[in-house]
N, C-alpha and C positions, 0 to 999 in steps of 0.2 A: 742785371737785376737790381731793383732798388732795395732799400733797406728792409722794407716790409717783406718783399719777396724772399730775401736772403734768410730772414728769420723763419718764415713759413717753409722755405725749402728744407731747413734743418729739421723740421717736423715731418714733412711729407716725402722728401727725396724724389719729388716729381716737379719738374719745372712748370708743366701745364697746371697742375693742381695749385702750386704756390702762386702762379700768375693769376689764375681765376679768383682765388681768395683775396689776393692783394688788391685786385681791381675794386673791391668794395671797402678798402681800408680808409679810415678807421671805422671800427664797429662800436656800437653803443655799449655793448657788454659782451661777456664771454659767451652767453647763449646765442647771441646773434652771430658771433664768429663761428661757433660750432655748427650752427645751421648752414652758414655759407660753405663751410668745409664739406658738410654732408652733400649739399647740392653739387658742388664741384666734383666730389668723389664719384657721384653717380654718372658723370659725363666722361670719365676717363676711358681711354682706348687701350687695347692690349700693349701698344708701344709705351704708353705712360706707365703701365704696371711693370713692364720689363725694366724701365728706368728706376722706378721706385724700389723694386726688389733688389736691383743691382746696388742700390744705395745703402743696403743694410749689411752689417757684418754677419758672419756665421755666428750662431749661438756658441758662446764660449770664447769668442774672439772680440777684441776691441776694434773700433773703427767705424766706418759709416759716416752719415751726415753729421752727427753730433756725438763726439766721443763721450762727453759728460752724460748725455742721455743714455747712450748704450751701456755705460758702466752702471748708472743708476738702475736701469731696467734689468740688467743681467746680474745684479749683485749676488743673488743666490747661486748662480752658475759660476761666476768668476771666483767664488770662495770655495768651490768644490775641489776635491782632491784630484791628483794627476790621473787616476784610473777613470774617474767619471769624465774628465775633460777629454781623455783619449777616446773613450767610447763615443762621446758626442762628436768628436772630429771624424771618427770613422763613419758614424751614421749620417753625419752631414754630407760626406762625400757620396754615400749611397743614395741619399735623397736627391742631391743635385744631379747625379747621373740618371736617375729615374725621371725627375720632373724638370730639369734644366734651369733651376733657380734655387736660391738659398731657402732653407727651411725657416719659416717665419712664424713666430708665436709671440704673443704679448707675454713676455717673460717676467715682468714685475711681480714679485712675491712668490715665484715658483722656484723650487729647488732643481738642481741638475737632474736628479732622478725623475722628478715629475715631467720635466721637459723631454728627457730621453724616452720616457714611456709614451708621451704624446707623439714624438717624432716617429717612433716605431709603429704606433697605431696608424698614423697618417700615411705611412708607406703602403698601406693596404688600399688606399684610395685610388681611383682612376684619375688620370690627369685633369679632366674637366672639374671633377669634384674638388681635387686638391687645389687647383687654381682659384676656385671660388673661396675655399677656406683660407688660403694664403692672403687673398685680397681682403677678406674680413679681418684677419689678424693685423694686416697693415693698417687698416682703418682704425682699429683699437689703439695701436701704437701711436698713430698720428694724433688721435684725440688726446691721449695721455701727454704727448709732447706739447700739443697746443695749450693744454691747461697749465703745464709747467712753464711754458713761455710767457703766458699772461700772468700767472701767479707763481713766480719763482720760489 
């Protein structure tokens, strides 16, 4: 991967997505970059989503493509008490057992209780609906990370 792709990969956690967006590098402005990311997002295959989802840490844990981004995005969760983190860990395992991937939500600005409530509600979804929602959440996270990459 070249330098542009590495930076984009930290936002997307998908090699294909990063490669497609990097192919048009440099962009004239943030809006052009975001539009290119949207076009590339629409072309992803299930294997690309699996890679992207695997690149995210569980809610309440550090890790993933960009530790700084994960910490910034999950600030409200990482500051939660041990009980809330324990509940999140337990619900994360149930979710992964049901859907086969990590629970993904654009966590920025959300408390641990808000995220736990959303996780429990989404457990009621069928797998197809949940895959669509998780992909949409990944898209939101990638957009936030792209904006932070361009405007640190």
